[in-house]
PDB file of N, CA, C and O in Angstrom:
ATOM      1  N   MET A   1      32.699  29.045 -68.539  1.00  0.00           N
ATOM      2  CA  MET A   1      32.076  28.254 -67.563  1.00  0.00           C
ATOM      3  C   MET A   1      33.083  27.032 -67.353  1.00  0.00           C
ATOM      4  O   MET A   1      33.508  26.450 -68.351  1.00  0.00           O
ATOM      5  N   LYS A   2      33.390  26.717 -66.345  1.00  0.00           N
ATOM      6  CA  LYS A   2      34.091  25.403 -66.119  1.00  0.00           C
ATOM      7  C   LYS A   2      33.305  24.352 -65.856  1.00  0.00           C
ATOM      8  O   LYS A   2      32.377  24.459 -65.055  1.00  0.00           O
ATOM      9  N   LYS A   3      33.625  22.995 -66.613  1.00  0.00           N
ATOM     10  CA  LYS A   3      33.014  21.858 -66.052  1.00  0.00           C
ATOM     11  C   LYS A   3      33.473  21.185 -65.161  1.00  0.00           C
ATOM     12  O   LYS A   3      34.704  21.177 -65.181  1.00  0.00           O
ATOM     13  N   LYS A   4      32.993  20.564 -64.318  1.00  0.00           N
ATOM     14  CA  LYS A   4      33.259  19.684 -63.175  1.00  0.00           C
ATOM     15  C   LYS A   4      33.693  18.424 -63.737  1.00  0.00           C
ATOM     16  O   LYS A   4      33.151  17.857 -64.685  1.00  0.00           O
ATOM     17  N   ASP A   5      34.859  17.959 -62.997  1.00  0.00           N
ATOM     18  CA  ASP A   5      35.214  16.673 -63.558  1.00  0.00           C
ATOM     19  C   ASP A   5      34.609  15.590 -62.682  1.00  0.00           C
ATOM     20  O   ASP A   5      35.084  15.353 -61.571  1.00  0.00           O
ATOM     21  N   ALA A   6      33.397  14.824 -63.248  1.00  0.00           N
ATOM     22  CA  ALA A   6      32.723  13.929 -62.446  1.00  0.00           C
ATOM     23  C   ALA A   6      33.458  12.656 -62.227  1.00  0.00           C
ATOM     24  O   ALA A   6      32.922  11.852 -61.464  1.00  0.00           O
ATOM     25  N   GLN A   7      34.556  12.349 -62.749  1.00  0.00           N
ATOM     26  CA  GLN A   7      35.316  11.217 -62.693  1.00  0.00           C
ATOM     27  C   GLN A   7      36.125  11.093 -61.325  1.00  0.00           C
ATOM     28  O   GLN A   7      36.231  10.011 -60.749  1.00  0.00           O
ATOM     29  N   GLU A   8      36.625  12.139 -60.897  1.00  0.00           N
ATOM     30  CA  GLU A   8      37.428  12.221 -60.019  1.00  0.00           C
ATOM     31  C   GLU A   8      36.678  12.106 -58.601  1.00  0.00           C
ATOM     32  O   GLU A   8      35.863  12.987 -58.330  1.00  0.00           O
ATOM     33  N   PRO A   9      36.874  11.222 -57.818  1.00  0.00           N
ATOM     34  CA  PRO A   9      36.325  11.203 -56.540  1.00  0.00           C
ATOM     35  C   PRO A   9      36.624  12.170 -55.618  1.00  0.00           C
ATOM     36  O   PRO A   9      37.768  12.624 -55.645  1.00  0.00           O
ATOM     37  N   ARG A  10      35.706  12.660 -54.661  1.00  0.00           N
ATOM     38  CA  ARG A  10      36.133  13.818 -53.793  1.00  0.00           C
ATOM     39  C   ARG A  10      36.849  13.173 -52.561  1.00  0.00           C
ATOM     40  O   ARG A  10      36.540  12.095 -52.054  1.00  0.00           O
ATOM     41  N   LYS A  11      37.860  14.012 -52.160  1.00  0.00           N
ATOM     42  CA  LYS A  11      38.657  13.435 -50.916  1.00  0.00           C
ATOM     43  C   LYS A  11      38.290  14.244 -49.719  1.00  0.00           C
ATOM     44  O   LYS A  11      38.261  15.469 -49.831  1.00  0.00           O
ATOM     45  N   ILE A  12      38.004  13.661 -48.565  1.00  0.00           N
ATOM     46  CA  ILE A  12      37.954  14.392 -47.356  1.00  0.00           C
ATOM     47  C   ILE A  12      39.057  14.533 -46.793  1.00  0.00           C
ATOM     48  O   ILE A  12      39.751  13.524 -46.673  1.00  0.00           O
ATOM     49  N   GLU A  13      39.467  15.598 -46.369  1.00  0.00           N
ATOM     50  CA  GLU A  13      40.636  16.117 -45.651  1.00  0.00           C
ATOM     51  C   GLU A  13      40.492  16.362 -44.245  1.00  0.00           C
ATOM     52  O   GLU A  13      39.573  17.109 -43.908  1.00  0.00           O
ATOM     53  N   THR A  14      41.302  15.822 -43.284  1.00  0.00           N
ATOM     54  CA  THR A  14      40.996  15.925 -41.845  1.00  0.00           C
ATOM     55  C   THR A  14      42.492  16.444 -41.271  1.00  0.00           C
ATOM     56  O   THR A  14      43.557  16.075 -41.766  1.00  0.00           O
ATOM     57  N   PRO A  15      42.402  17.122 -40.437  1.00  0.00           N
ATOM     58  CA  PRO A  15      43.669  17.569 -39.673  1.00  0.00           C
ATOM     59  C   PRO A  15      44.471  16.125 -39.045  1.00  0.00           C
ATOM     60  O   PRO A  15      43.888  15.138 -38.595  1.00  0.00           O
ATOM     61  N   PRO A  16      45.976  16.321 -39.160  1.00  0.00           N
ATOM     62  CA  PRO A  16      46.588  15.005 -38.768  1.00  0.00           C
ATOM     63  C   PRO A  16      46.173  14.940 -37.286  1.00  0.00           C
ATOM     64  O   PRO A  16      45.999  15.987 -36.662  1.00  0.00           O
ATOM     65  N   GLY A  17      46.007  13.704 -36.694  1.00  0.00           N
ATOM     66  CA  GLY A  17      45.652  13.028 -35.602  1.00  0.00           C
ATOM     67  C   GLY A  17      44.131  13.175 -35.397  1.00  0.00           C
ATOM     68  O   GLY A  17      43.606  12.876 -34.324  1.00  0.00           O
ATOM     69  N   GLN A  18      43.517  13.588 -36.330  1.00  0.00           N
ATOM     70  CA  GLN A  18      41.900  13.533 -36.189  1.00  0.00           C
ATOM     71  C   GLN A  18      41.282  12.432 -36.790  1.00  0.00           C
ATOM     72  O   GLN A  18      41.644  12.291 -37.958  1.00  0.00           O
ATOM     73  N   ASP A  19      40.474  11.603 -36.395  1.00  0.00           N
ATOM     74  CA  ASP A  19      39.922  10.606 -37.169  1.00  0.00           C
ATOM     75  C   ASP A  19      38.593  11.399 -37.804  1.00  0.00           C
ATOM     76  O   ASP A  19      37.984  12.241 -37.145  1.00  0.00           O
ATOM     77  N   SER A  20      38.214  11.017 -39.188  1.00  0.00           N
ATOM     78  CA  SER A  20      36.988  11.676 -39.578  1.00  0.00           C
ATOM     79  C   SER A  20      35.888  10.673 -39.129  1.00  0.00           C
ATOM     80  O   SER A  20      34.787  11.188 -38.934  1.00  0.00           O
ATOM     81  N   GLY A  21      35.963   9.670 -38.980  1.00  0.00           N
ATOM     82  CA  GLY A  21      34.808   8.655 -38.718  1.00  0.00           C
ATOM     83  C   GLY A  21      34.222   8.031 -39.817  1.00  0.00           C
ATOM     84  O   GLY A  21      33.282   7.237 -39.770  1.00  0.00           O
ATOM     85  N   ILE A  22      34.838   8.438 -40.851  1.00  0.00           N
ATOM     86  CA  ILE A  22      34.416   7.915 -42.195  1.00  0.00           C
ATOM     87  C   ILE A  22      35.312   6.780 -42.777  1.00  0.00           C
ATOM     88  O   ILE A  22      36.512   6.911 -43.015  1.00  0.00           O
ATOM     89  N   ASN A  23      34.620   5.713 -42.965  1.00  0.00           N
ATOM     90  CA  ASN A  23      35.327   4.521 -43.435  1.00  0.00           C
ATOM     91  C   ASN A  23      35.633   4.644 -44.964  1.00  0.00           C
ATOM     92  O   ASN A  23      34.865   5.203 -45.748  1.00  0.00           O
ATOM     93  N   ASP A  24      36.921   4.026 -45.346  1.00  0.00           N
ATOM     94  CA  ASP A  24      37.260   4.248 -46.704  1.00  0.00           C
ATOM     95  C   ASP A  24      36.559   3.018 -47.554  1.00  0.00           C
ATOM     96  O   ASP A  24      36.816   1.820 -47.433  1.00  0.00           O
ATOM     97  N   THR A  25      35.523   3.686 -48.524  1.00  0.00           N
ATOM     98  CA  THR A  25      34.617   2.669 -49.159  1.00  0.00           C
ATOM     99  C   THR A  25      35.282   2.259 -50.441  1.00  0.00           C
ATOM    100  O   THR A  25      34.696   1.421 -51.127  1.00  0.00           O
ATOM    101  N   SER A  26      36.441   2.747 -50.858  1.00  0.00           N
ATOM    102  CA  SER A  26      37.040   2.314 -52.145  1.00  0.00           C
ATOM    103  C   SER A  26      37.512   0.817 -52.183  1.00  0.00           C
ATOM    104  O   SER A  26      37.635   0.213 -53.248  1.00  0.00           O
ATOM    105  N   ASN A  27      37.782   0.227 -50.893  1.00  0.00           N
ATOM    106  CA  ASN A  27      38.377  -1.169 -51.016  1.00  0.00           C
ATOM    107  C   ASN A  27      37.316  -1.791 -49.824  1.00  0.00           C
ATOM    108  O   ASN A  27      37.512  -1.572 -48.628  1.00  0.00           O
ATOM    109  N   PRO A  28      36.246  -2.540 -50.294  1.00  0.00           N
ATOM    110  CA  PRO A  28      35.147  -3.015 -49.473  1.00  0.00           C
ATOM    111  C   PRO A  28      35.870  -4.288 -48.713  1.00  0.00           C
ATOM    112  O   PRO A  28      35.150  -4.864 -47.897  1.00  0.00           O
ATOM    113  N   ASP A  29      36.958  -4.700 -48.852  1.00  0.00           N
ATOM    114  CA  ASP A  29      37.497  -5.702 -47.995  1.00  0.00           C
ATOM    115  C   ASP A  29      38.344  -5.082 -46.847  1.00  0.00           C
ATOM    116  O   ASP A  29      38.652  -5.845 -45.932  1.00  0.00           O
ATOM    117  N   SER A  30      38.716  -3.920 -46.792  1.00  0.00           N
ATOM    118  CA  SER A  30      39.146  -3.145 -45.741  1.00  0.00           C
ATOM    119  C   SER A  30      38.279  -2.949 -44.554  1.00  0.00           C
ATOM    120  O   SER A  30      38.819  -2.795 -43.459  1.00  0.00           O
ATOM    121  N   SER A  31      36.879  -2.940 -44.672  1.00  0.00           N
ATOM    122  CA  SER A  31      36.054  -2.990 -43.515  1.00  0.00           C
ATOM    123  C   SER A  31      35.869  -4.061 -42.666  1.00  0.00           C
ATOM    124  O   SER A  31      35.821  -5.208 -43.111  1.00  0.00           O
ATOM    125  N   PRO A  32      35.752  -3.789 -41.385  1.00  0.00           N
ATOM    126  CA  PRO A  32      35.571  -5.064 -40.558  1.00  0.00           C
ATOM    127  C   PRO A  32      34.304  -5.695 -40.872  1.00  0.00           C
ATOM    128  O   PRO A  32      33.286  -5.093 -41.211  1.00  0.00           O
ATOM    129  N   ARG A  33      34.438  -6.993 -40.733  1.00  0.00           N
ATOM    130  CA  ARG A  33      33.085  -7.896 -40.870  1.00  0.00           C
ATOM    131  C   ARG A  33      32.573  -8.291 -39.753  1.00  0.00           C
ATOM    132  O   ARG A  33      33.344  -8.758 -38.915  1.00  0.00           O
ATOM    133  N   LEU A  34      31.091  -8.202 -39.446  1.00  0.00           N
ATOM    134  CA  LEU A  34      30.594  -8.823 -38.313  1.00  0.00           C
ATOM    135  C   LEU A  34      30.224 -10.168 -38.481  1.00  0.00           C
ATOM    136  O   LEU A  34      29.691 -10.669 -39.471  1.00  0.00           O
ATOM    137  N   PRO A  35      30.649 -10.869 -37.114  1.00  0.00           N
ATOM    138  CA  PRO A  35      30.406 -12.120 -37.200  1.00  0.00           C
ATOM    139  C   PRO A  35      28.806 -12.313 -37.529  1.00  0.00           C
ATOM    140  O   PRO A  35      27.973 -11.408 -37.582  1.00  0.00           O
ATOM    141  N   GLU A  36      28.595 -13.643 -37.725  1.00  0.00           N
ATOM    142  CA  GLU A  36      26.895 -14.092 -38.203  1.00  0.00           C
ATOM    143  C   GLU A  36      26.212 -13.947 -37.053  1.00  0.00           C
ATOM    144  O   GLU A  36      25.096 -13.430 -37.106  1.00  0.00           O
ATOM    145  N   GLU A  37      26.718 -14.346 -35.890  1.00  0.00           N
ATOM    146  CA  GLU A  37      25.890 -14.231 -34.672  1.00  0.00           C
ATOM    147  C   GLU A  37      25.325 -12.777 -34.338  1.00  0.00           C
ATOM    148  O   GLU A  37      24.232 -12.551 -33.819  1.00  0.00           O
ATOM    149  N   ALA A  38      26.169 -11.936 -34.690  1.00  0.00           N
ATOM    150  CA  ALA A  38      25.777 -10.374 -34.588  1.00  0.00           C
ATOM    151  C   ALA A  38      24.654 -10.081 -35.395  1.00  0.00           C
ATOM    152  O   ALA A  38      23.644  -9.505 -34.989  1.00  0.00           O
ATOM    153  N   TRP A  39      24.867 -10.530 -36.660  1.00  0.00           N
ATOM    154  CA  TRP A  39      23.616 -10.454 -37.564  1.00  0.00           C
ATOM    155  C   TRP A  39      22.144 -11.103 -37.282  1.00  0.00           C
ATOM    156  O   TRP A  39      21.045 -10.678 -37.641  1.00  0.00           O
ATOM    157  N   GLU A  40      22.479 -12.295 -36.508  1.00  0.00           N
ATOM    158  CA  GLU A  40      21.451 -13.047 -36.116  1.00  0.00           C
ATOM    159  C   GLU A  40      20.752 -12.394 -35.083  1.00  0.00           C
ATOM    160  O   GLU A  40      19.521 -12.381 -35.096  1.00  0.00           O
ATOM    161  N   LYS A  41      21.552 -11.723 -33.983  1.00  0.00           N
ATOM    162  CA  LYS A  41      21.102 -10.910 -32.870  1.00  0.00           C
ATOM    163  C   LYS A  41      20.173  -9.800 -33.399  1.00  0.00           C
ATOM    164  O   LYS A  41      19.026  -9.676 -32.968  1.00  0.00           O
ATOM    165  N   MET A  42      20.703  -8.988 -34.355  1.00  0.00           N
ATOM    166  CA  MET A  42      20.172  -7.958 -34.854  1.00  0.00           C
ATOM    167  C   MET A  42      18.799  -8.235 -35.433  1.00  0.00           C
ATOM    168  O   MET A  42      17.796  -7.550 -35.231  1.00  0.00           O
ATOM    169  N   PHE A  43      18.887  -9.375 -36.212  1.00  0.00           N
ATOM    170  CA  PHE A  43      17.719  -9.952 -37.012  1.00  0.00           C
ATOM    171  C   PHE A  43      16.506 -10.176 -36.170  1.00  0.00           C
ATOM    172  O   PHE A  43      15.398  -9.874 -36.613  1.00  0.00           O
ATOM    173  N   TYR A  44      16.681 -10.776 -34.777  1.00  0.00           N
ATOM    174  CA  TYR A  44      15.837 -11.137 -33.926  1.00  0.00           C
ATOM    175  C   TYR A  44      15.368  -9.906 -33.126  1.00  0.00           C
ATOM    176  O   TYR A  44      14.170  -9.763 -32.881  1.00  0.00           O
ATOM    177  N   LEU A  45      16.271  -9.032 -32.723  1.00  0.00           N
ATOM    178  CA  LEU A  45      15.786  -8.032 -32.195  1.00  0.00           C
ATOM    179  C   LEU A  45      14.884  -6.975 -32.971  1.00  0.00           C
ATOM    180  O   LEU A  45      14.111  -6.229 -32.369  1.00  0.00           O
ATOM    181  N   LEU A  46      15.020  -6.968 -34.164  1.00  0.00           N
ATOM    182  CA  LEU A  46      14.377  -6.254 -35.152  1.00  0.00           C
ATOM    183  C   LEU A  46      12.786  -6.802 -35.223  1.00  0.00           C
ATOM    184  O   LEU A  46      11.793  -6.108 -35.443  1.00  0.00           O
ATOM    185  N   TYR A  47      12.835  -8.171 -34.985  1.00  0.00           N
ATOM    186  CA  TYR A  47      11.547  -8.918 -34.947  1.00  0.00           C
ATOM    187  C   TYR A  47      10.729  -8.437 -33.405  1.00  0.00           C
ATOM    188  O   TYR A  47       9.581  -8.006 -33.292  1.00  0.00           O
ATOM    189  N   GLU A  48      11.699  -8.667 -32.369  1.00  0.00           N
ATOM    190  CA  GLU A  48      11.095  -8.169 -31.181  1.00  0.00           C
ATOM    191  C   GLU A  48      10.404  -6.865 -31.237  1.00  0.00           C
ATOM    192  O   GLU A  48       9.269  -6.709 -30.787  1.00  0.00           O
ATOM    193  N   TYR A  49      11.112  -5.913 -31.803  1.00  0.00           N
ATOM    194  CA  TYR A  49      10.592  -4.509 -31.955  1.00  0.00           C
ATOM    195  C   TYR A  49       9.291  -4.501 -33.012  1.00  0.00           C
ATOM    196  O   TYR A  49       8.352  -3.723 -32.842  1.00  0.00           O
ATOM    197  N   HIS A  50       9.331  -5.247 -33.882  1.00  0.00           N
ATOM    198  CA  HIS A  50       8.188  -5.373 -34.835  1.00  0.00           C
ATOM    199  C   HIS A  50       6.845  -5.877 -34.167  1.00  0.00           C
ATOM    200  O   HIS A  50       5.749  -5.353 -34.370  1.00  0.00           O
ATOM    201  N   PHE A  51       7.077  -6.976 -33.332  1.00  0.00           N
ATOM    202  CA  PHE A  51       6.030  -7.531 -32.588  1.00  0.00           C
ATOM    203  C   PHE A  51       5.654  -6.580 -31.322  1.00  0.00           C
ATOM    204  O   PHE A  51       4.707  -6.938 -30.622  1.00  0.00           O
ATOM    205  N   GLY A  52       6.267  -5.532 -31.035  1.00  0.00           N
ATOM    206  CA  GLY A  52       5.902  -4.846 -29.745  1.00  0.00           C
ATOM    207  C   GLY A  52       6.737  -5.118 -28.571  1.00  0.00           C
ATOM    208  O   GLY A  52       6.733  -4.320 -27.634  1.00  0.00           O
ATOM    209  N   ARG A  53       7.445  -6.167 -28.546  1.00  0.00           N
ATOM    210  CA  ARG A  53       8.280  -6.582 -27.236  1.00  0.00           C
ATOM    211  C   ARG A  53       9.065  -5.773 -26.752  1.00  0.00           C
ATOM    212  O   ARG A  53       9.182  -5.802 -25.527  1.00  0.00           O
ATOM    213  N   ILE A  54       9.736  -4.944 -27.401  1.00  0.00           N
ATOM    214  CA  ILE A  54      10.759  -3.836 -27.105  1.00  0.00           C
ATOM    215  C   ILE A  54      10.486  -2.618 -27.755  1.00  0.00           C
ATOM    216  O   ILE A  54      10.025  -2.596 -28.896  1.00  0.00           O
ATOM    217  N   ASP A  55      10.749  -1.567 -27.087  1.00  0.00           N
ATOM    218  CA  ASP A  55      10.442  -0.295 -27.739  1.00  0.00           C
ATOM    219  C   ASP A  55      11.687   0.151 -28.667  1.00  0.00           C
ATOM    220  O   ASP A  55      12.676  -0.582 -28.671  1.00  0.00           O
ATOM    221  N   PHE A  56      11.678   1.209 -29.376  1.00  0.00           N
ATOM    222  CA  PHE A  56      12.441   1.566 -30.609  1.00  0.00           C
ATOM    223  C   PHE A  56      13.957   2.000 -29.927  1.00  0.00           C
ATOM    224  O   PHE A  56      15.051   1.668 -30.383  1.00  0.00           O
ATOM    225  N   LEU A  57      13.723   2.793 -28.768  1.00  0.00           N
ATOM    226  CA  LEU A  57      14.971   3.150 -28.310  1.00  0.00           C
ATOM    227  C   LEU A  57      15.726   1.944 -27.550  1.00  0.00           C
ATOM    228  O   LEU A  57      16.949   1.938 -27.692  1.00  0.00           O
ATOM    229  N   SER A  58      15.208   1.011 -26.830  1.00  0.00           N
ATOM    230  CA  SER A  58      15.666  -0.226 -26.440  1.00  0.00           C
ATOM    231  C   SER A  58      16.518  -0.898 -27.830  1.00  0.00           C
ATOM    232  O   SER A  58      17.736  -1.077 -27.839  1.00  0.00           O
ATOM    233  N   LEU A  59      15.750  -1.165 -28.779  1.00  0.00           N
ATOM    234  CA  LEU A  59      16.372  -1.551 -30.047  1.00  0.00           C
ATOM    235  C   LEU A  59      17.536  -0.897 -30.556  1.00  0.00           C
ATOM    236  O   LEU A  59      18.395  -1.595 -31.093  1.00  0.00           O
ATOM    237  N   LEU A  60      17.724   0.582 -30.451  1.00  0.00           N
ATOM    238  CA  LEU A  60      18.799   1.124 -30.535  1.00  0.00           C
ATOM    239  C   LEU A  60      19.922   0.877 -29.591  1.00  0.00           C
ATOM    240  O   LEU A  60      21.095   0.857 -29.965  1.00  0.00           O
ATOM    241  N   ASP A  61      19.557   0.694 -28.396  1.00  0.00           N
ATOM    242  CA  ASP A  61      20.770   0.659 -27.379  1.00  0.00           C
ATOM    243  C   ASP A  61      21.224  -0.735 -27.574  1.00  0.00           C
ATOM    244  O   ASP A  61      22.421  -0.953 -27.389  1.00  0.00           O
ATOM    245  N   LYS A  62      20.371  -1.813 -27.957  1.00  0.00           N
ATOM    246  CA  LYS A  62      20.972  -3.150 -28.216  1.00  0.00           C
ATOM    247  C   LYS A  62      21.886  -3.171 -29.471  1.00  0.00           C
ATOM    248  O   LYS A  62      22.932  -3.816 -29.555  1.00  0.00           O
ATOM    249  N   TYR A  63      21.455  -2.533 -30.247  1.00  0.00           N
ATOM    250  CA  TYR A  63      22.259  -2.507 -31.594  1.00  0.00           C
ATOM    251  C   TYR A  63      23.704  -1.634 -31.191  1.00  0.00           C
ATOM    252  O   TYR A  63      24.774  -1.946 -31.713  1.00  0.00           O
ATOM    253  N   GLU A  64      23.606  -0.636 -30.312  1.00  0.00           N
ATOM    254  CA  GLU A  64      24.928  -0.065 -30.125  1.00  0.00           C
ATOM    255  C   GLU A  64      25.692  -1.051 -29.507  1.00  0.00           C
ATOM    256  O   GLU A  64      26.866  -1.160 -29.860  1.00  0.00           O
ATOM    257  N   GLU A  65      25.159  -1.929 -28.487  1.00  0.00           N
ATOM    258  CA  GLU A  65      26.034  -2.975 -27.808  1.00  0.00           C
ATOM    259  C   GLU A  65      26.424  -3.733 -28.852  1.00  0.00           C
ATOM    260  O   GLU A  65      27.648  -3.869 -28.852  1.00  0.00           O
ATOM    261  N   ILE A  66      25.908  -4.254 -29.698  1.00  0.00           N
ATOM    262  CA  ILE A  66      26.204  -5.371 -30.500  1.00  0.00           C
ATOM    263  C   ILE A  66      27.321  -4.958 -31.537  1.00  0.00           C
ATOM    264  O   ILE A  66      28.153  -5.772 -31.937  1.00  0.00           O
ATOM    265  N   LEU A  67      27.281  -3.551 -31.974  1.00  0.00           N
ATOM    266  CA  LEU A  67      27.976  -2.900 -32.972  1.00  0.00           C
ATOM    267  C   LEU A  67      29.069  -2.318 -32.206  1.00  0.00           C
ATOM    268  O   LEU A  67      30.008  -1.823 -32.830  1.00  0.00           O
ATOM    269  N   GLN A  68      29.069  -2.313 -30.843  1.00  0.00           N
ATOM    270  CA  GLN A  68      30.278  -1.598 -30.294  1.00  0.00           C
ATOM    271  C   GLN A  68      30.302  -0.226 -30.470  1.00  0.00           C
ATOM    272  O   GLN A  68      31.409   0.290 -30.621  1.00  0.00           O
ATOM    273  N   ILE A  69      29.278   0.502 -30.483  1.00  0.00           N
ATOM    274  CA  ILE A  69      29.118   2.022 -30.972  1.00  0.00           C
ATOM    275  C   ILE A  69      29.022   2.710 -29.720  1.00  0.00           C
ATOM    276  O   ILE A  69      28.121   2.436 -28.927  1.00  0.00           O
ATOM    277  N   LYS A  70      29.868   3.567 -29.493  1.00  0.00           N
ATOM    278  CA  LYS A  70      29.990   4.413 -28.188  1.00  0.00           C
ATOM    279  C   LYS A  70      28.287   5.024 -27.883  1.00  0.00           C
ATOM    280  O   LYS A  70      27.374   5.307 -28.658  1.00  0.00           O
ATOM    281  N   LYS A  71      28.383   5.049 -26.651  1.00  0.00           N
ATOM    282  CA  LYS A  71      26.790   5.496 -26.253  1.00  0.00           C
ATOM    283  C   LYS A  71      26.770   7.080 -26.545  1.00  0.00           C
ATOM    284  O   LYS A  71      27.738   7.821 -26.375  1.00  0.00           O
ATOM    285  N   HIS A  72      25.632   7.432 -26.966  1.00  0.00           N
ATOM    286  CA  HIS A  72      25.507   9.037 -27.239  1.00  0.00           C
ATOM    287  C   HIS A  72      25.308   9.818 -25.803  1.00  0.00           C
ATOM    288  O   HIS A  72      24.682   9.269 -24.897  1.00  0.00           O
ATOM    289  N   ALA A  73      25.788  10.929 -25.672  1.00  0.00           N
ATOM    290  CA  ALA A  73      25.555  11.738 -24.593  1.00  0.00           C
ATOM    291  C   ALA A  73      24.329  12.187 -24.489  1.00  0.00           C
ATOM    292  O   ALA A  73      23.825  12.630 -25.521  1.00  0.00           O
ATOM    293  N   GLY A  74      23.574  12.196 -23.311  1.00  0.00           N
ATOM    294  CA  GLY A  74      22.215  12.565 -23.250  1.00  0.00           C
ATOM    295  C   GLY A  74      21.899  12.555 -21.812  1.00  0.00           C
ATOM    296  O   GLY A  74      20.765  12.840 -21.427  1.00  0.00           O
TER     297      GLY A  74
END
């Protein structure tokens, strides 16, 4: 029976020219940082949702705008 080498991280391979959509987490400084105002907006929107001023789907839509995530097909 072979032992798995738990010390080697798994590599995700993608075909050339295709983005996997996964950020490299080995270097935390390489990920883009959100400006503080974006965090504040998200924080206040979460309160708006908590107190029932906006619904969950509206919260997600606003988060997509702030984080500049592509809208889902629907």
